[in-house]
C-alpha positions as a printed Julia matrix, in Angstrom:
151×3 Matrix{Float64}:
 -18.85    6.99    1.03
 -21.33    7.89   -2.05
 -20.42   10.96   -2.07
 -16.92   11.01   -2.34
 -17.24    9.2    -4.77
 -19.72   10.61   -7.02
 -17.78   13.57   -6.32
 -14.68   12.27   -8.21
 -17.21   10.3   -10.49
 -18.03   14.57  -12.0
 -14.55   14.97  -12.96
 -14.53   12.29  -15.83
 -17.09   11.56  -18.55
 -19.48    8.76  -17.99
 -17.22    6.37  -20.2
 -14.98    3.76  -20.32
 -11.4     5.99  -21.22
 -11.56    7.1   -18.51
 -11.49    3.89  -16.46
  -7.55    3.88  -15.01
  -7.76    7.88  -14.11
 -10.61    7.21  -12.5
  -9.84    3.89  -10.29
  -6.88    5.94   -9.01
  -9.18    8.69   -8.22
 -10.88    7.12   -5.64
  -8.21    4.72   -4.64
  -6.53    8.31   -3.39
  -9.81   10.12   -2.04
 -11.0     7.2     0.02
  -7.58    4.69    0.08
  -8.55    1.5    -1.71
 -11.31    0.72   -3.58
 -14.23   -0.89   -1.1
 -16.99   -2.28   -3.64
 -19.6    -0.55   -3.54
 -17.39    1.89   -4.67
 -16.71   -0.01   -8.15
 -19.67   -1.23   -8.48
 -20.95    2.98   -8.38
 -17.82    2.87  -10.84
 -19.09    0.29  -12.82
 -22.86    2.13  -12.73
 -21.48    5.11  -14.33
 -19.09    4.19  -17.07
 -20.68    1.67  -18.41
 -18.56   -1.27  -17.17
 -20.06   -5.13  -16.64
 -18.7    -4.72  -12.68
 -16.08   -7.68  -13.12
 -14.67   -5.96  -16.07
 -14.09   -3.31  -13.33
 -12.38   -5.65  -10.6
 -10.57   -8.06  -13.5
  -8.88   -4.59  -14.79
  -8.32   -3.07  -10.76
  -7.46   -5.85  -10.24
  -4.42   -6.33  -12.91
  -2.33   -3.46  -11.89
  -0.84   -4.08   -7.94
  -1.07   -0.49   -6.95
  -4.73   -0.66   -6.91
  -5.81   -2.32   -2.39
  -8.77   -3.44   -2.63
  -8.57   -3.59    1.82
  -7.63    0.15    3.52
  -3.78    0.96    3.96
  -2.15    2.05    7.56
  -1.6     5.13    8.24
   2.28    4.62    7.87
   3.51    1.84    5.16
   6.5    -0.55    5.49
   7.66   -1.72    3.02
  11.37   -4.12    3.78
  13.6    -5.07    1.22
  13.95   -7.78   -0.15
  16.54   -7.7    -2.66
  20.14   -9.99   -2.98
  22.35   -7.34   -0.7
  19.53   -6.89    1.47
  18.84  -10.42    2.26
  22.58  -11.5     2.95
  23.02   -7.9     5.23
  20.67   -9.68    7.15
  16.95   -8.47    5.71
  15.48  -11.46    6.71
  15.88  -10.59   10.03
  14.59   -7.01    9.86
  11.48   -8.31    8.83
  10.9   -11.64   11.19
  11.75   -8.43   13.94
   9.97   -5.78   12.69
   6.71   -9.04   11.77
   6.49   -9.61   15.74
   7.17   -5.59   17.48
   3.72   -5.34   14.96
   2.19   -8.64   14.97
   2.11   -8.81   11.39
   2.62  -10.36    8.35
   3.8    -8.92    4.36
   0.0    -8.25    3.33
  -1.12   -7.18    6.43
  -3.42   -4.32    8.27
  -2.82   -3.21   11.6
  -7.08   -3.4    12.46
  -6.05   -0.37   13.72
  -5.12    0.93   10.58
  -2.08    2.4    11.55
   0.98    0.37   10.51
   1.07   -1.91    6.89
   3.28   -4.07    6.25
   5.29   -4.82    2.53
   7.99   -7.17    1.44
   9.44   -5.07   -1.65
  11.74   -7.21   -4.54
  14.82   -4.47   -4.44
  13.73   -0.17   -3.15
  17.48    0.55   -4.54
  19.65    1.16   -2.13
  22.07   -1.43   -1.77
  24.68    0.02   -0.21
  22.45    0.93    3.25
  21.9    -3.16    2.75
  19.7    -3.95    5.06
  16.86   -1.53    3.71
  13.26   -0.19    4.84
  11.56    2.27    3.36
   8.86    3.88    5.88
   5.68    5.57    4.43
   8.67    7.59    2.18
  11.9     7.72    4.04
  14.58    4.69    3.59
  16.21    3.47    6.47
  19.22    1.59    6.27
  22.53   -0.07    7.69
  19.9    -1.35    9.71
  20.28   -3.19   13.37
  17.1    -4.75   15.22
  16.25   -1.53   18.0
  16.8     0.95   14.61
  13.68   -0.37   14.02
  12.39   -0.35   17.06
  12.78    3.06   17.75
  12.11    3.44   13.58
   8.76    2.49   14.61
   8.17    4.34   17.43
   8.86    7.28   16.22
   6.71    6.64   12.74
   3.9     5.94   15.52
   3.81    8.1    17.42
   4.46   11.47   14.86
């Protein structure tokens, strides 16, 4: 990890002006921001570690734990809710043994909920990695998860 973070840091000037782009690049390289990496960023930029953590924790797109190879985002918007989105979420939770915000121990899946994915006409919907699935039924969800696991 130290080599990966070092390679990222060497692409930026060592100052606080580049803190967010540095954190983004480290996360892109490692998949998340582990404490040791944030400490290296703090030393490199000469920004207190508490401030680096404060900046990273302010933005929702920074992650502090590893994500799964496949990320499933279930829509909880109004249209999805009315058309059975909660049932779809329960089916996914049951199939994966995860609650929203969790990642499987084998790092195969992460489960998240989102306020809206913008595909209301297809409700209920979910996004697996970058692919949107709509008009979901329980069996469709199971099949989609099985296919994601195989790929």
